[in-house]
Structures are given as structure tokens and as C-alpha cells.
MIRO-663972 format. One record per residue (C-alpha): residue number from 1; residue in one letter; y, x, z. Coordinates in steps of 0.2 Angstrom, whole numbers, always signed. Layout:
residues N
DRENLUM  num  residu      y      x      z
DRENLUM  NUM       A      Y      X      Z
...
END
This chain:
residues 374
DRENLUM  num  residu      y      x      z
DRENLUM    1       M    +53   +226    +64
DRENLUM    2       S    +35   +221    +70
DRENLUM    3       R    +32   +216    +87
DRENLUM    4       V    +14   +216    +95
DRENLUM    5       T    +10   +207   +111
DRENLUM    6       D     -7   +209   +119
DRENLUM    7       R    -13   +197   +131
DRENLUM    8       K    -29   +193   +138
DRENLUM    9       L    -35   +179   +126
DRENLUM   10       S    -22   +180   +113
DRENLUM   11       M    -11   +191   +103
DRENLUM   12       T     +6   +186    +94
DRENLUM   13       V    +11   +197    +79
DRENLUM   14       A    +28   +193    +73
DRENLUM   15       V    +34   +200    +57
DRENLUM   16       H    +43   +186    +49
DRENLUM   17       T    +58   +176    +54
DRENLUM   18       S    +50   +158    +53
DRENLUM   19       V    +31   +161    +56
DRENLUM   20       T    +21   +171    +69
DRENLUM   21       L     +2   +174    +71
DRENLUM   22       E     -7   +170    +86
DRENLUM   23       I    -25   +177    +88
DRENLUM   24       R    -36   +167    +98
DRENLUM   25       A    -53   +173   +105
DRENLUM   26       A    -70   +164   +102
DRENLUM   27       N    -70   +157   +119
DRENLUM   28       E    -54   +147   +115
DRENLUM   29       R    -64   +136   +102
DRENLUM   30       E    -60   +119   +111
DRENLUM   31       F    -41   +122   +112
DRENLUM   32       V    -40   +129    +94
DRENLUM   33       L    -50   +115    +87
DRENLUM   34       A    -39   +102    +95
DRENLUM   35       S    -23   +110    +87
DRENLUM   36       W    -33   +111    +71
DRENLUM   37       K    -36    +93    +71
DRENLUM   38       Q    -17    +90    +75
DRENLUM   39       L    -12   +100    +60
DRENLUM   40       E    -24    +92    +49
DRENLUM   41       A    -18    +75    +53
DRENLUM   42       R     +0    +81    +48
DRENLUM   43       V     -4    +91    +33
DRENLUM   44       G    -17    +78    +26
DRENLUM   45       E    -33    +81    +16
DRENLUM   46       R    -34    +99    +10
DRENLUM   47       G    -52   +101     +8
DRENLUM   48       I    -69   +100    +17
DRENLUM   49       A    -72   +119    +19
DRENLUM   50       C    -56   +120    +29
DRENLUM   51       S    -57   +105    +40
DRENLUM   52       A    -59   +105    +58
DRENLUM   53       D    -75    +95    +57
DRENLUM   54       W    -83   +108    +45
DRENLUM   55       T    -78   +122    +55
DRENLUM   56       A    -84   +114    +71
DRENLUM   57       A   -101   +111    +64
DRENLUM   58       W   -102   +129    +57
DRENLUM   59       L    -97   +136    +74
DRENLUM   60       E   -111   +127    +83
DRENLUM   61       A   -124   +133    +71
DRENLUM   62       F   -118   +151    +68
DRENLUM   63       G   -105   +154    +81
DRENLUM   64       D   -117   +163    +94
DRENLUM   65       L   -123   +174    +80
DRENLUM   66       V   -107   +179    +70
DRENLUM   67       P    -93   +186    +80
DRENLUM   68       H    -77   +178    +76
DRENLUM   69       R    -59   +174    +82
DRENLUM   70       F    -46   +161    +77
DRENLUM   71       V    -29   +164    +69
DRENLUM   72       L    -15   +152    +71
DRENLUM   73       G     +2   +152    +63
DRENLUM   74       R    +16   +145    +73
DRENLUM   75       A    +34   +140    +68
DRENLUM   76       G    +43   +139    +84
DRENLUM   77       E    +30   +130    +96
DRENLUM   78       V    +22   +121    +82
DRENLUM   79       V     +5   +126    +74
DRENLUM   80       V     +8   +126    +56
DRENLUM   81       A     -8   +135    +50
DRENLUM   82       A    -26   +139    +56
DRENLUM   83       C    -41   +149    +50
DRENLUM   84       L    -56   +157    +57
DRENLUM   85       V    -59   +176    +54
DRENLUM   86       C    -77   +181    +56
DRENLUM   87       E    -86   +198    +57
DRENLUM   88       G   -100   +199    +44
DRENLUM   89       V   -117   +201    +51
DRENLUM   90       E   -131   +210    +40
DRENLUM   91       Q   -119   +212    +26
DRENLUM   92       T   -124   +225    +13
DRENLUM   93       D   -119   +233     -4
DRENLUM   94       G   -135   +239    -12
DRENLUM   95       P   -142   +251     +0
DRENLUM   96       L   -126   +252    +11
DRENLUM   97       S   -122   +243    +27
DRENLUM   98       V   -104   +235    +25
DRENLUM   99       K    -94   +231    +40
DRENLUM  100       S    -84   +216    +34
DRENLUM  101       L    -72   +202    +39
DRENLUM  102       H    -72   +185    +31
DRENLUM  103       I    -59   +172    +30
DRENLUM  104       G    -67   +155    +34
DRENLUM  105       T    -84   +150    +38
DRENLUM  106       A    -94   +165    +31
DRENLUM  107       G   -101   +181    +35
DRENLUM  108       E   -118   +175    +42
DRENLUM  109       P   -134   +183    +34
DRENLUM  110       D   -138   +179    +17
DRENLUM  111       S   -154   +171    +22
DRENLUM  112       M   -146   +157    +31
DRENLUM  113       S   -129   +156    +22
DRENLUM  114       A   -119   +140    +22
DRENLUM  115       C   -113   +145     +5
DRENLUM  116       V    -95   +140     +7
DRENLUM  117       E    -86   +135     -9
DRENLUM  118       Y    -69   +128    -12
DRENLUM  119       N    -63   +137     +3
DRENLUM  120       R    -45   +136     +7
DRENLUM  121       L    -32   +138    +21
DRENLUM  122       L    -26   +124    +31
DRENLUM  123       V     -8   +127    +31
DRENLUM  124       E     +8   +118    +29
DRENLUM  125       P    +13   +121    +11
DRENLUM  126       Q    +31   +127    +15
DRENLUM  127       H    +24   +140    +27
DRENLUM  128       E     +9   +146    +16
DRENLUM  129       D    +17   +162     +8
DRENLUM  130       A    +24   +168    +25
DRENLUM  131       F     +8   +164    +34
DRENLUM  132       V     -3   +173    +21
DRENLUM  133       Q     +8   +188    +21
DRENLUM  134       L     +5   +190    +39
DRENLUM  135       L    -13   +186    +39
DRENLUM  136       V    -15   +200    +25
DRENLUM  137       E     -5   +213    +35
DRENLUM  138       F    -16   +209    +50
DRENLUM  139       L    -32   +211    +41
DRENLUM  140       N    -26   +227    +33
DRENLUM  141       Q    -23   +234    +51
DRENLUM  142       Q    -41   +231    +56
DRENLUM  143       T    -46   +249    +49
DRENLUM  144       E    -63   +249    +58
DRENLUM  145       F    -70   +238    +45
DRENLUM  146       D    -74   +243    +27
DRENLUM  147       Q    -67   +227    +19
DRENLUM  148       W    -61   +210    +21
DRENLUM  149       N    -67   +195    +11
DRENLUM  150       L    -61   +178     +4
DRENLUM  151       D    -78   +169     +1
DRENLUM  152       G    -79   +154    -11
DRENLUM  153       F    -60   +151    -13
DRENLUM  154       A    -54   +139    -24
DRENLUM  155       E    -44   +147    -38
DRENLUM  156       S    -28   +138    -35
DRENLUM  157       A    -29   +144    -16
DRENLUM  158       L    -29   +162    -21
DRENLUM  159       R    -11   +163    -27
DRENLUM  160       A     -3   +168    -11
DRENLUM  161       F    -16   +182     -7
DRENLUM  162       T    -15   +189    -25
DRENLUM  163       D     +5   +188    -23
DRENLUM  164       C     +4   +200     -8
DRENLUM  165       E    -11   +210    -10
DRENLUM  166       E    -13   +219    -27
DRENLUM  167       K    -29   +228    -23
DRENLUM  168       L    -40   +213    -21
DRENLUM  169       E    -56   +213    -32
DRENLUM  170       L    -60   +196    -39
DRENLUM  171       T    -77   +189    -44
DRENLUM  172       P    -76   +172    -51
DRENLUM  173       S    -89   +159    -53
DRENLUM  174       T    -89   +145    -65
DRENLUM  175       A    -89   +128    -57
DRENLUM  176       R    -95   +115    -70
DRENLUM  177       F    -89    +96    -67
DRENLUM  178       F    -89    +80    -77
DRENLUM  179       D    -71    +73    -78
DRENLUM  180       F    -73    +54    -79
DRENLUM  181       A    -55    +52    -85
DRENLUM  182       M    -60    +61   -101
DRENLUM  183       A    -74    +49   -104
DRENLUM  184       R    -68    +32   -100
DRENLUM  185       D    -65    +27   -118
DRENLUM  186       K    -84    +27   -121
DRENLUM  187       G    -86    +12   -109
DRENLUM  188       E   -101    +19   -101
DRENLUM  189       L   -107    +35    -94
DRENLUM  190       L   -123    +36   -104
DRENLUM  191       A   -113    +36   -120
DRENLUM  192       A   -101    +49   -114
DRENLUM  193       L   -115    +62   -111
DRENLUM  194       G   -120    +75   -125
DRENLUM  195       H   -135    +72   -136
DRENLUM  196       E   -148    +82   -126
DRENLUM  197       P   -144    +76   -108
DRENLUM  198       R   -143    +58   -115
DRENLUM  199       R   -160    +60   -122
DRENLUM  200       K   -167    +66   -106
DRENLUM  201       A   -158    +54    -96
DRENLUM  202       K   -165    +40   -106
DRENLUM  203       K   -183    +47   -106
DRENLUM  204       G   -183    +49    -87
DRENLUM  205       L   -176    +32    -84
DRENLUM  206       K   -190    +25    -95
DRENLUM  207       H   -203    +35    -86
DRENLUM  208       Y   -196    +31    -69
DRENLUM  209       E   -196    +12    -73
DRENLUM  210       G   -187     +2    -59
DRENLUM  211       I   -179    +18    -52
DRENLUM  212       R   -167    +14    -38
DRENLUM  213       L   -153    +24    -31
DRENLUM  214       E   -146    +23    -13
DRENLUM  215       W   -131    +31     -4
DRENLUM  216       A   -133    +33    +15
DRENLUM  217       E   -123    +20    +24
DRENLUM  218       S   -127    +25    +42
DRENLUM  219       L   -131    +41    +52
DRENLUM  220       D   -149    +36    +53
DRENLUM  221       Q   -151    +33    +35
DRENLUM  222       A   -142    +49    +31
DRENLUM  223       A   -154    +59    +43
DRENLUM  224       E   -169    +50    +34
DRENLUM  225       F   -162    +55    +16
DRENLUM  226       L   -159    +72    +22
DRENLUM  227       A   -177    +74    +28
DRENLUM  228       D   -183    +68    +11
DRENLUM  229       L   -171    +80     +2
DRENLUM  230       M   -176    +95    +13
DRENLUM  231       G   -195    +91     +9
DRENLUM  232       L   -192    +91    -10
DRENLUM  233       H   -180   +106    -10
DRENLUM  234       Q   -192   +117     +0
DRENLUM  235       A   -207   +112    -10
DRENLUM  236       R   -199   +117    -26
DRENLUM  237       W   -192   +134    -21
DRENLUM  238       Q   -208   +139    -11
DRENLUM  239       S   -218   +135    -27
DRENLUM  240       L   -206   +149    -35
DRENLUM  241       G   -210   +161    -21
DRENLUM  242       K   -193   +159    -13
DRENLUM  243       P   -191   +152     +5
DRENLUM  244       G   -178   +139     +2
DRENLUM  245       C   -161   +137    +11
DRENLUM  246       Y   -169   +125    +23
DRENLUM  247       A   -181   +138    +30
DRENLUM  248       S   -167   +143    +41
DRENLUM  249       E   -166   +133    +57
DRENLUM  250       R   -147   +137    +58
DRENLUM  251       F   -144   +130    +41
DRENLUM  252       V   -153   +114    +46
DRENLUM  253       R   -143   +113    +62
DRENLUM  254       F   -127   +115    +51
DRENLUM  255       Q   -132   +101    +40
DRENLUM  256       E   -136    +89    +55
DRENLUM  257       G   -118    +94    +62
DRENLUM  258       L   -111    +89    +46
DRENLUM  259       I   -120    +73    +45
DRENLUM  260       A   -113    +68    +62
DRENLUM  261       R    -95    +73    +57
DRENLUM  262       L    -93    +69    +40
DRENLUM  263       V   -104    +53    +36
DRENLUM  264       P    -95    +41    +48
DRENLUM  265       S    -78    +46    +39
DRENLUM  266       G    -85    +43    +22
DRENLUM  267       R    -83    +62    +17
DRENLUM  268       M   -101    +65    +14
DRENLUM  269       T   -116    +56     +8
DRENLUM  270       L   -134    +59     +6
DRENLUM  271       S   -142    +50     -9
DRENLUM  272       R   -160    +45    -13
DRENLUM  273       A   -169    +39    -29
DRENLUM  274       T   -185    +31    -27
DRENLUM  275       A   -197    +23    -40
DRENLUM  276       N   -214    +14    -37
DRENLUM  277       G   -213    +18    -18
DRENLUM  278       A   -210    +37    -21
DRENLUM  279       V   -194    +48    -19
DRENLUM  280       V   -189    +55    -35
DRENLUM  281       G   -175    +66    -28
DRENLUM  282       G   -158    +66    -19
DRENLUM  283       N   -142    +75    -17
DRENLUM  284       Q   -130    +80     -3
DRENLUM  285       I   -113    +75     -9
DRENLUM  286       F    -95    +79     -2
DRENLUM  287       F    -80    +69     -6
DRENLUM  288       E    -63    +78     -6
DRENLUM  289       N    -47    +73    -15
DRENLUM  290       N    -58    +59    -24
DRENLUM  291       R    -70    +71    -31
DRENLUM  292       A    -88    +71    -28
DRENLUM  293       L    -95    +89    -24
DRENLUM  294       V   -113    +91    -26
DRENLUM  295       Y   -119   +103    -12
DRENLUM  296       Q   -138   +102    -11
DRENLUM  297       C   -151    +94    -21
DRENLUM  298       G   -170    +91    -21
DRENLUM  299       W   -182    +84    -35
DRENLUM  300       S   -200    +79    -35
DRENLUM  301       P   -212    +87    -48
DRENLUM  302       A   -213    +78    -64
DRENLUM  303       P   -224    +78    -80
DRENLUM  304       Q   -219    +90    -94
DRENLUM  305       G   -204    +84   -104
DRENLUM  306       I   -198    +73    -89
DRENLUM  307       S   -182    +80    -80
DRENLUM  308       P   -180    +72    -63
DRENLUM  309       G   -165    +82    -59
DRENLUM  310       V   -156    +75    -75
DRENLUM  311       V   -161    +57    -69
DRENLUM  312       V   -155    +60    -51
DRENLUM  313       D   -138    +67    -56
DRENLUM  314       Y   -136    +54    -69
DRENLUM  315       L   -138    +41    -57
DRENLUM  316       N   -126    +48    -44
DRENLUM  317       M   -113    +51    -58
DRENLUM  318       D   -115    +33    -63
DRENLUM  319       E   -112    +27    -46
DRENLUM  320       C    -96    +38    -45
DRENLUM  321       W    -91    +31    -62
DRENLUM  322       R    -91    +14    -55
DRENLUM  323       R    -83    +18    -39
DRENLUM  324       G    -68    +26    -48
DRENLUM  325       I    -71    +44    -42
DRENLUM  326       A    -61    +56    -53
DRENLUM  327       A    -75    +69    -55
DRENLUM  328       Y    -93    +74    -51
DRENLUM  329       D    -93    +93    -47
DRENLUM  330       F   -108   +104    -48
DRENLUM  331       M    -99   +118    -38
DRENLUM  332       G   -102   +137    -42
DRENLUM  333       H   -116   +147    -50
DRENLUM  334       E   -118   +138    -66
DRENLUM  335       T   -135   +134    -74
DRENLUM  336       Q   -140   +126    -90
DRENLUM  337       H   -143   +109    -80
DRENLUM  338       K   -125   +109    -75
DRENLUM  339       K   -118   +114    -92
DRENLUM  340       D   -128   +100   -100
DRENLUM  341       L   -120    +87    -87
DRENLUM  342       S   -103    +93    -88
DRENLUM  343       N    -88    +91    -99
DRENLUM  344       A    -75   +103    -90
DRENLUM  345       A    -75   +118    -79
DRENLUM  346       A    -65   +127    -65
DRENLUM  347       E    -67   +143    -56
DRENLUM  348       I    -72   +147    -38
DRENLUM  349       V    -68   +165    -33
DRENLUM  350       W    -76   +178    -21
DRENLUM  351       A    -63   +191    -18
DRENLUM  352       R    -62   +207     -6
DRENLUM  353       K    -51   +221     -1
DRENLUM  354       R    -61   +236     +1
DRENLUM  355       A    -55   +252    +10
DRENLUM  356       S    -57   +269     +3
DRENLUM  357       R    -73   +275     +9
DRENLUM  358       F    -84   +290     +3
DRENLUM  359       K   -100   +279     +4
DRENLUM  360       F    -92   +267     -9
DRENLUM  361       A    -86   +281    -21
DRENLUM  362       A   -104   +288    -21
DRENLUM  363       L   -112   +272    -23
DRENLUM  364       E   -101   +268    -38
DRENLUM  365       Q   -104   +285    -46
DRENLUM  366       A   -124   +281    -44
DRENLUM  367       R   -122   +264    -52
DRENLUM  368       K   -112   +272    -67
DRENLUM  369       L   -125   +285    -69
DRENLUM  370       R   -139   +272    -69
DRENLUM  371       R   -130   +262    -82
DRENLUM  372       W   -127   +278    -93
DRENLUM  373       L   -146   +282    -91
DRENLUM  374       G   -150   +264    -97
END
């Protein structure tokens, strides 16, 4: 039997003998994040995207724009799981407006999206199946919404959801990475690269004679490197007629919040490569489970035949190689650049459970007709 208790600021839904759900309102952020941190300390590192620090930075940047609530899982009086549930803002599917729910830090308008990847739930492993079952039942009860979404989830983190919700639609994206363990017998990184990226790296290193890579070691240095990266990133995308992600003030605020929280603990760095007094490029890199995750990058313009992106990534990869990091991960949305510099791949998945709606059926028929007409 299910039991639902409605209170002013929270709701408990008990449908499992060992775990209950507790729904907490947005104005209880301080209480929830304190519980989140305590849970994180017990569970250990699960991933940047489900950490209390990432969540707090996202809420500071987007929390007043994106309606949200918190879902806690309890075993007795102990919090054993925590996640954010957000209501999508300006979400669409073609010409249709979509009312959506999102698990984790997602649902903001595309123009300012944090683009969460390797998303997961923070939950004690022994309670994961029970918590997910309760969470799915809760989401399926929110019938005023058109769909609920799992954005940028690590493939391994989806199992509990697919086990209890057969109607999930999955859209995978290839995440290319370089597995250093597969190449240690080469003795050095350059020898482990394929022919074309090795040629590009050698040519670029010769062009940028004396190039030097730095990883930020302080908050001031990280802020300085971020400013350089933003300038290069924006210039490149605006030259292609696109705004660039740093055109959003909220996105910039989110990055500044991440720097304040993640750089001191060693979970993020900003890198900068310079040659002859000029900035060649830089990356924003997260560290989780001994993997380097490349989140953002920026490169300077270069002469024909010179690839500053390959050079900057090669230098960062070599630094990871020397520090004993297990992998250099380019994350989702593969490009030729990522293919060239990787030797392995995983999947990041976007999933949704969509309600039966006439508007979606009509849209699908229109798309089938368009494909048939060519």
C-alpha cells in the first residue's frame, strides 16, 4: 500500500519497506545541501555532476530561473539518496512547447545550458534500486507534465531506471577518451598517438616553439585562465556566426561558482598554453575517479595546416600521462578532433519517458511524411 503525507514544505511517499521518498521545496536548499554533503561524505566520490558543490553552483546560477524541488531517500532517519528535480524552461520539440521534468541539473534554456554529462544519482549502492523505483513512480504521477528526462546520464547509471521503466526512450552519444593504460607500453604519449594526430602535434609543437602549459594552482590563477579561455572560445564561435556558450551571463556565473568550489579541492583545473607571450589555448578540466573530463576549451586562430586544438589537448594529455591519471575523456558529442585523439569510447545517454499526447503523435506523423517525401 502507498502512503502519501502532504506537509507544508515536504511530502513523504512510502512504497517500499526500507526506503521512503521525501520531497523538499526549493526554499529548503540550505537544509538539503547540508544533508547532501553528509551523504556524499559517507558514499564517497560518485561524480562531479551529482556532487553537492556542482549542484550548489548550478542553483546559484539557475535556481531563480528553473523551478525545482529536492528528492531525498531515507532509510529510517538516515538520508541515503538525494537528487534535484527541475521543471524545464523553454523546452521544445520542433514547433511544440514541452512541459518537462529533469533529474539533476538540467532544464535551463538551451542558450545557457550547463550541458550536464556523466550525470548520476547520489545514492548508497544498497538502496539504489529501491530509491529509483520510488523516484520513477513519483515522476510517473506528475501527469501535468508531458515527459520526464534523464539528461547526460552515464550509461552505467541508467540500469536501475531501465530495469523499472520499460518505456524509456534512449538517445546515446559517443564519449571518446584516451585510455593511458592501453598505451603505456609505447613509453611516451606521442608514440601512442595515431599517425595523423602525431603528425599534427609534431607540426604544431614546432610552430609554437617553446610552448608552455600551466595548470591553475590557485583561485586567482584559475579565474585568469578562465578569462583567457572565454575570450578564445567566444571569438572562435562568433566567427562562425554563433553566440558561444559564454554569451550567457548565467553560464559564466555557473563557471565562477565551480571554480570557487572545485579548484581548491583538486576536482577541477583550468589550463593555459602560451608561446612567445601569446595564449595559444586552454581547457577546463574536471577530475573524477582518476579521469580527466574536458568540459570546455578555447584555441587561438592559427595559420593553415596548424592545429592549435591538437597541440593544446596533446599537452594536457601528456600532463595527465605524467601524473598517472587513468584517462583523458572528451565527453559527449563526438567530432573528428576527438576521434583522432582517442583510443576508446563509452556512451553518455539522454533518456525520456514521454506521456501519450495527441500533439506528439501528430508531430511524429508529420516527420514520417517529411521523410517519405524526401
